[in-house]
N, C-alpha and C positions, 0 to 999 in steps of 0.2 A: 604508555599509554595505559596496554592490556592490560596493567596490573590493576588498573581500578576492577575490574569485574568479579573482584568479593560480594558487590551491590548484588548479582544476580545469582540466586541459588541457583546451582545445577542441577537441582533434582527436577526442574521446571520439565527436562525430559528432551526440548528440542536441541539441533543441533548449534554447540555453543562453541566459535571458532575464531579468532580475530577478523573473520571478513566478514561478521554481524556487523552494521552498523548504524542499527537502528531497530530499535526490541521498546514497544508502550504495548503491554497487557492492560489495556483498558478497563479490564475487569476487578482493576486491583488500585489504579493514578485514579483518587479521588482532588475535587477540590478545583479553584478557577486555574492554576496553572502546577506545571507539574515537572522533573527532568526525566526523561526518557531512562530505561533501565537498560543500560549501553556503557559501552569504557567511553561514550563522546557526549553522556550527558547531553545532550538538546533539551532547549527549552521550548516547551511547551506552554502554549494558554490556549484557552478553551473560549469560544462563545457560545454560550445555550450550552448543546451536547451536555444533559444530564447525567451523571455515575448510578449507573445500577449493578446489583452482583455481575453482571454477565456481560458487563459493556458499556462505553456508552450512547445514550442515547441521544438520537439524530431526527428533527423533527421539522425538515425540510429548508430554515433557515441556518443551520446552527455547524459549526467546522471547528476544529483546531488546526491550531497556527504554527507551525514549529520556525519561534523567531533564533536567531543567528547570535548565537552564544560563544563567541570569540573564535569565529572562523568552522564553528562547530559543525554545521549544518551544510559544508564545503562537500564533506564524504559523497553525499545526497543527489551529486548534480550528475554524475551516471555520467558524463562526458567523456570518455572511452572506458573502454573496455567490459566486462562483463558486469552482470548484475541479477538479484533474485527480489521478489518483492511477495508476501503471503499477509493475508488477512482473512481474517475469519468476520464474517460477516451475515445479518439478517434484519433482509427486509422488506418493511412493509408496504412496500409503494416503488415501482420503477419509474414513475410519469415520469419524474425532474430528472432522468438518465444521471444514476447518483455513480458521484466519484469515490474512490476507494482513496488517492494519493495523487496529489496533480504537485505538478511543477513546474509552472510554464506553459505558454499561450500556443493555441493551433497556428501553425504554420510560422512561428516566431522560433521557439526557445524550448528546451526541457520537454518534459514528457508526462504522461497522465494514464492512468491503470481507471479505467472506467466501464458501468453498467449503462446500455440502452435501453431505453423502455418497451424492450422486444424483449427481455431477457437478454443477450449475447452480452458476454464482455469480454473487452479488449485494449490493446497498450497500444499508448502513439509515441512515436518519436518523433522530433518536431525542431527542424533549420528554418533559418529563413527562406521563405517562398515555399518550403517543400513540409513534406512531412510522409513517416509511411507507418501502417496498422497493420497490428492482428488481432484478429477476433475468431469468437467461437458461435456455432452456428447459435439461431433465434430458440431464444425457451432455453438456454441450459442455467437459467437463475430463476427459480420462481422465487415469490411473497413468501414469507413466513414461514422461511428452512434455514437454517442453518446451512453456510458453508465455509469450507476452506478456500480463498481463489488465491491463484500464485503467478506467478509470471518470468520465466527466469529468458535471459538473454547469453548466447556464448558469438561473437561474433556480430554477426549480423541477421543470427536466427533467433528469433524469438519465438519463446512456447508458452499456452497460456494451460494451465494445472486447475481442476475443481477436485477438491477430495483427493487430491495425491494422484489423480489420474489426468494423463495429457489430452485437452480435448480442443486441441487447435483445429480448425477449420479452415481461414484464411488466412495466408501470412502473404507477408511482403520481405523484402532486403533491409532491412532497418539502418539508418544512417545514425552518427554517434550524436547524442542530443545536444545541440550547443548549450552553453553555460547559459545559467537563467539565474540573474542577481533577486528572484522576488526570492521570498517563503515558502518553502513546501506545505501544504495545505491537505487535513484529510476532511473529506466531506462535503467541497468542494469546490467549483472550479476555479483555476489561477486567480482572475481578477471581478469573482466576485458577484459579477455580472449575468453570467448567463442562466439558462434554467439548467440549474444540473447542481441538484443537494440533494443530500440522503436522507430518507425515512425509513429511518428499521434503528438496527446495535452495529456497532462494531465492537469487537471483543478484544482484537489483539492485531498489532498491525509488524511486522518484521522485514527487516530490509539488509541483505549481503550485496558484498561489492564481489563476489563470485557467481557461478552459476550451478544452482545444484543441480545435481546430478537427479534423475527420475525416480532413486531409490530414497536417494537424502527428502527429495517433497513428499513421498509416501512417510518418512517418518514423519516430517513436521505436522503431516496432518494428523496422524494418531496422536503425536505430543502435545496435540494444544489443542485439537476440537473437545477433547471433553470438557476442558474449562468455562467454555461456553454455550453452550447445548441444553 
């Protein structure tokens, strides 16, 4: 499968290896649907979320959904082992607890990467009847400011990064996310019914099925932020 990586320009500068399971350079993906620029070719459909040269613009009820194309999105379940997620975001409001990437429901299955209305960002892993969360301090994210936000998991340890720096504040011992049969979504909570929408721009989203180390997180921060800021 990895031979299909000729679809990615190696001059992008971010870490490019077989562990990259999702790459969405939203600043260059226009149209109502598109394929992710990784070896898996996840089919993505857009509701609202207008294209701009710096990313997709979300206005409070928009989202991007990854439609399962021949099982390609199964690599995003992260039901065991380690992973990393990185996103370039610039939000104009935090009132709706904006979601970066979500797959699953609270105390049910899957996981979600989200920002609170108070400016903390956090990562939640879910199983039936329980969940674990890792979060940053309030005020870690401000409106009208570009950030490269990231999460890594190594075993049961989850860390959160802002602009390549570990800003983890409160951390629990994480369970493995329970397998989720719903589709991954960007910019909205999984069931589309709760008050958790984005207002602002998302420039890029990347996910790896391994833990990037701190130096790699810093490298990806430097390699990606110039394209959206």
